[in-house]
Structure formats: structure tokens, C-alpha cells
C-alpha positions as CSV (number, residue, x, y, z in Angstrom):
1,M,19.1,-8.3,-2.6
2,T,15.4,-8.4,-1.9
3,T,13.2,-6.4,0.5
4,E,12.9,-8.9,3.8
5,V,9.5,-8.3,5.8
6,L,10.6,-8.8,9.1
7,F,8.2,-9.6,12.4
8,E,8.9,-9.0,16.3
9,Q,6.0,-9.2,18.9
10,Q,5.9,-6.8,21.6
11,G,2.9,-8.3,23.7
12,P,-0.2,-7.5,22.0
13,I,1.1,-5.4,19.3
14,G,3.1,-7.0,15.9
15,R,5.5,-5.1,14.1
16,I,6.0,-5.9,10.6
17,T,9.3,-3.8,9.0
18,F,10.0,-3.8,5.5
19,S,14.2,-4.1,5.2
20,H,16.2,-3.4,2.3
21,P,20.1,-3.6,2.6
22,K,20.2,-0.6,0.4
23,G,17.3,1.0,2.4
24,V,14.7,1.6,-0.4
25,N,12.0,-1.2,0.0
26,I,10.5,-2.3,-3.5
27,F,7.2,-4.0,-3.4
28,S,7.6,-7.5,-5.6
29,T,5.2,-10.5,-5.8
30,Q,8.0,-12.3,-3.7
31,V,7.7,-9.5,-1.1
32,L,3.8,-9.2,-1.1
33,A,4.1,-13.3,-0.3
34,A,6.3,-12.5,2.3
35,L,4.0,-10.1,3.9
36,E,0.9,-12.4,3.5
37,A,3.2,-15.2,5.2
38,R,3.8,-12.6,8.4
39,F,0.2,-12.5,8.4
40,D,-0.6,-16.0,8.6
41,E,2.5,-16.1,11.5
42,I,-0.1,-13.2,13.5
43,A,-3.0,-15.1,13.0
44,R,-1.4,-17.9,15.6
45,H,-1.0,-15.4,17.8
46,P,-4.5,-14.5,19.1
47,E,-3.5,-12.0,21.5
48,I,-1.7,-9.9,19.0
49,R,-4.5,-7.1,18.8
50,V,-2.9,-4.0,16.7
51,V,-0.4,-4.9,13.7
52,I,2.0,-1.8,12.8
53,I,3.5,-1.9,9.5
54,T,6.7,0.2,8.4
55,G,9.8,0.3,6.3
56,S,13.4,0.3,7.3
57,G,16.1,3.0,6.0
58,K,15.1,5.8,3.3
59,T,11.8,4.4,2.9
60,F,8.0,2.8,3.4
61,V,7.8,0.9,0.4
62,A,8.9,3.5,-2.7
63,G,7.0,1.0,-5.3
64,A,6.8,-1.8,-7.3
65,D,9.3,-3.8,-8.7
66,I,10.2,-1.9,-12.0
67,S,12.1,-4.6,-13.1
68,E,9.8,-7.4,-12.7
69,M,7.6,-6.0,-14.4
70,A,9.1,-4.7,-17.5
71,S,10.4,-8.5,-18.0
72,A,6.7,-9.8,-17.8
73,P,5.0,-11.3,-20.4
74,R,2.8,-8.8,-21.9
75,D,-0.5,-10.7,-21.0
76,T,-0.2,-11.2,-17.6
77,G,-1.2,-7.8,-16.3
78,F,-4.8,-9.4,-15.4
79,A,-3.2,-11.9,-13.2
80,F,-0.1,-9.9,-11.8
81,S,-3.1,-7.4,-11.0
82,R,-5.0,-9.9,-9.1
83,R,-2.2,-11.3,-7.4
84,G,-2.1,-8.1,-6.1
85,H,-5.5,-7.5,-4.9
86,A,-5.5,-11.1,-3.1
87,G,-2.5,-9.7,-0.8
88,M,-4.4,-6.3,0.0
89,D,-7.4,-8.0,0.7
90,K,-5.9,-10.4,2.9
91,L,-4.3,-7.3,4.9
92,A,-7.4,-5.0,4.8
93,N,-9.9,-8.2,5.8
94,F,-7.7,-9.2,8.7
95,E,-10.2,-9.3,11.4
96,Q,-8.1,-10.0,14.1
97,A,-6.3,-7.1,14.6
98,V,-6.1,-2.9,13.6
99,V,-3.6,-2.7,11.5
100,I,-1.6,0.6,11.1
101,A,0.8,2.0,8.7
102,A,3.4,4.0,9.9
103,I,4.6,6.1,7.0
104,N,8.1,6.9,7.4
105,G,9.2,7.7,3.9
106,P,8.2,7.7,0.4
107,A,5.0,5.7,-0.6
108,F,4.5,5.3,-3.9
109,G,2.9,2.7,-6.2
110,G,2.0,-0.4,-4.3
111,G,3.4,1.6,-0.9
112,C,0.6,3.8,-1.2
113,E,-2.0,1.0,-2.0
114,L,-0.4,-0.7,0.9
115,A,-1.0,2.1,3.1
116,C,-4.7,2.5,1.7
117,A,-4.9,-1.0,2.8
118,C,-4.5,-0.7,6.3
119,D,-7.1,0.6,9.0
120,L,-5.1,3.7,9.8
121,R,-2.5,5.5,8.1
122,V,0.1,7.8,10.4
123,M,2.7,9.6,8.2
124,A,6.2,11.7,8.6
125,N,5.5,15.2,7.5
126,E,8.7,14.5,5.3
127,A,7.7,11.9,3.7
128,K,5.8,11.6,0.2
129,I,2.7,9.5,-0.9
130,G,1.3,9.1,-4.1
131,V,0.4,6.7,-7.4
132,P,2.6,7.4,-10.2
133,E,1.7,4.6,-12.6
134,V,0.3,7.0,-15.2
135,K,3.9,8.0,-15.6
136,L,4.9,4.4,-16.2
137,G,1.6,4.3,-18.9
138,L,-0.1,2.4,-16.3
139,I,-2.9,2.2,-13.8
140,P,-2.7,1.6,-10.0
141,G,-3.5,-2.2,-10.2
142,W,-3.2,-3.3,-6.4
143,G,-6.5,-1.7,-5.6
144,G,-5.4,1.8,-5.4
145,T,-8.3,3.1,-8.1
146,Q,-11.0,1.7,-5.6
147,R,-9.2,2.4,-2.2
148,L,-8.4,5.7,-2.9
149,R,-12.2,6.7,-4.1
150,L,-12.9,5.1,-0.5
151,L,-10.4,7.2,1.2
152,V,-10.4,10.5,-0.4
153,G,-13.8,10.5,-2.5
154,P,-13.5,10.2,-6.0
155,G,-12.9,14.1,-7.1
156,V,-9.5,13.9,-5.4
157,A,-9.2,10.5,-6.2
158,R,-9.5,11.1,-9.8
159,R,-6.5,14.2,-9.2
160,L,-4.4,11.7,-7.5
161,V,-4.4,9.3,-10.6
162,F,-4.9,11.3,-13.0
163,T,-1.6,13.4,-12.4
164,G,0.4,10.9,-10.3
165,E,1.9,13.9,-8.0
166,P,2.9,13.5,-5.2
167,L,1.8,14.7,-1.5
168,D,3.5,15.4,1.6
169,G,2.2,14.6,5.2
170,Q,0.2,17.4,5.7
171,T,-1.3,17.7,2.6
172,A,-2.1,13.8,2.3
173,E,-3.5,14.6,6.5
174,R,-6.0,17.2,4.8
175,I,-7.5,15.6,2.2
176,G,-8.0,12.2,4.5
177,L,-5.7,10.1,2.7
178,V,-4.2,9.8,5.9
179,N,-5.2,9.7,9.9
180,K,-2.3,11.9,10.8
181,A,1.0,13.7,9.8
182,V,3.6,14.4,12.6
183,P,7.2,15.2,12.2
184,A,9.5,12.1,11.5
185,A,11.0,12.3,15.0
186,E,7.2,12.1,16.5
187,L,5.9,8.8,14.2
188,A,7.0,6.1,16.1
189,A,5.9,7.7,19.6
190,T,2.3,8.9,17.7
191,V,1.8,5.3,16.3
192,D,2.8,3.4,19.9
193,A,0.3,6.1,21.4
194,L,-2.7,5.2,18.7
195,A,-1.9,1.4,19.6
196,A,-2.2,2.0,23.0
197,Q,-5.4,3.7,22.7
198,I,-6.8,1.2,20.6
199,I,-5.5,-2.3,22.8
200,A,-7.1,-0.3,26.0
201,N,-10.5,-0.6,24.3
202,G,-12.8,-4.4,24.8
203,P,-10.7,-6.8,22.3
204,T,-14.3,-8.2,21.2
205,A,-15.9,-5.1,20.5
206,V,-12.6,-3.8,18.8
207,R,-12.8,-6.5,16.4
208,M,-17.1,-6.3,16.2
209,A,-16.5,-2.8,15.2
210,K,-14.0,-3.3,12.4
211,R,-15.8,-6.1,10.9
212,S,-19.2,-3.8,10.3
213,L,-16.9,-1.0,8.9
214,L,-15.9,-3.5,6.4
215,A,-18.9,-4.7,5.3
216,L,-19.9,-2.2,3.4
217,D,-16.3,-1.8,1.7
218,R,-16.5,-5.6,0.9
219,A,-20.4,-5.0,-0.6
220,W,-18.8,-2.7,-3.7
221,L,-15.3,-3.5,-3.9
222,E,-14.9,-6.6,-5.5
223,K,-16.5,-5.7,-8.5
224,G,-14.1,-2.6,-8.6
225,L,-11.3,-4.4,-8.3
226,V,-12.2,-6.3,-11.2
227,A,-12.6,-3.7,-13.2
228,E,-9.3,-2.2,-12.2
229,A,-7.3,-5.6,-13.3
230,E,-9.2,-5.7,-16.6
231,A,-8.2,-1.8,-17.1
232,F,-4.3,-3.0,-15.7
233,G,-4.1,-5.9,-18.0
234,E,-5.2,-4.0,-20.9
235,A,-3.0,-0.6,-20.1
236,F,0.1,-3.8,-19.5
237,R,-0.6,-5.2,-22.7
238,H,-0.1,-1.6,-24.5
239,P,3.1,-0.2,-25.6
240,E,2.8,2.6,-23.9
241,S,3.6,0.6,-21.1
242,S,6.7,-1.0,-21.8
243,E,8.1,2.4,-23.0
244,G,7.1,4.2,-19.5
245,L,9.1,0.9,-17.7
246,K,11.8,0.7,-20.0
247,A,12.1,4.5,-19.9
248,F,11.8,4.1,-15.9
249,L,14.6,1.7,-16.0
250,E,17.0,3.9,-18.3
251,K,16.3,6.9,-16.4
252,R,15.1,9.2,-19.3
253,P,11.8,10.5,-20.3
254,P,9.3,8.3,-21.9
255,N,8.5,8.6,-25.8
256,W,4.7,8.2,-26.1
257,A,4.3,9.5,-29.2
258,G,6.8,6.6,-30.5
259,A,4.9,3.9,-28.6
């Protein structure tokens, strides 16, 4: 069983929903490819002006597929990171529509990086968000080190990456990681109201505004992403990551000294 990436169109709004039969949405490279395909589909419908991404069940996106990473050859970390960058960049640079993350539940690792690549983020107070990769002997590898810095500043980004601590919605709003945090029962209505505000504006003006806002990000982001991929590849080759991933799958604390 894998996480499905569902799509439905409601007039000028496209809704993408991650859905797993067990309610825990996992972000594998297969799921990333399915997400990219959904954006290709949306591009064929220029009337779509806002895309809302959310999760069904217990999570937004709980994180990467640890089994996939644990079984991968240890020299593939750089390529794995760059594959994630390509997917996140496609989403972040999608000029046709404003992309809103409706964070309904845990958004860890790749889920947090996905949210950071969206234009706007609305989060349930009760949800959790963070980049816990250091607990696995790794670093965020799908743009997290760079886009977190862009959103919350270098000092807070360092704290989040170095500690791997999870944040609730209200804390995430306070530091600027999300635009708004609301009770879970109000999440859907709040996101729909935000989408309506955007759709009420001039379509071309919104697209041009997004293009302009992206221009500075693109100017420096690629260099940082290459550095992130190189660091992720090095961490992926290190015995620590093998131990961290194995410990996660075995539901035990990692033995860093042994690694």
C-alpha cells in the first residue's frame, strides 16, 4: 500500500489530497512523481488559480519513506536529494496558481519541506511540524535547510534543524513558519476563505506578483540546494545514517557510538 495523491477541481480551485489506507501519509519518490503529475494535470486547466494541498486521515505528510531510504545504496544520497529538489521546485515555481498548504496533521521531514515550498501555509493548532532528520543521522534533503531559512530566518532555522523539535500550530505561526494557525475544525473554512480572497483579485496581477516574489528566491536558492544535496549525500554515506534509519524501523534509540 502506498500513499495516493488525489485530485479534484472545484471551479478555479484545485484540491490535492494525500491519502493512505492506514491514515499515515508517507512521502516516497513514487508519491513525489504522482504529485508532479497532478501539477502537470492542473497546468492543462488554466482556469485553476488556487491549489490547496492537504492530507486525509491522521497526517498531512508524516515524512519520507524510511524503508525506501534504508534499503537504498549509500552512494545515492546526492541523487535522492536532487530528485526531491526537482519536485519541490516544480511546486514552488508553479506560476499559474497560488499554492496553499492546509496542514491538518503531522508534517515532518519531507512533509514540512513540502509545506515550505507552498506559497502559503495554514495549520491546525493541534498539528505538528518539523524537520527531525538529525534524529536519523541525516539532514533535511528536499530543500528544508534553505526554505526554512527563507521563512523563519537563519537563527530559528538553525534551532529547528539542529534539534529536530516539533512545533504546534500556534508556535509555527509565531515564528513565521506558517501564515495562520486555527483550531482543526476551522481549518478547511479558513483555507477556503483565503482562496476566495485570492480568486477575487486580478488573475494576471496575482501571477505577476508571484513571479516577482519568486525572482529573488531563485537567484540564491539553487546554490544553497546544491550545497544541501552534497551535505545530504555525505550524511547518507556515513554509518550514522544507516544506524539511525535502522533504529527507526526497529523502534529503538540509535546507538551513535556504535556507528
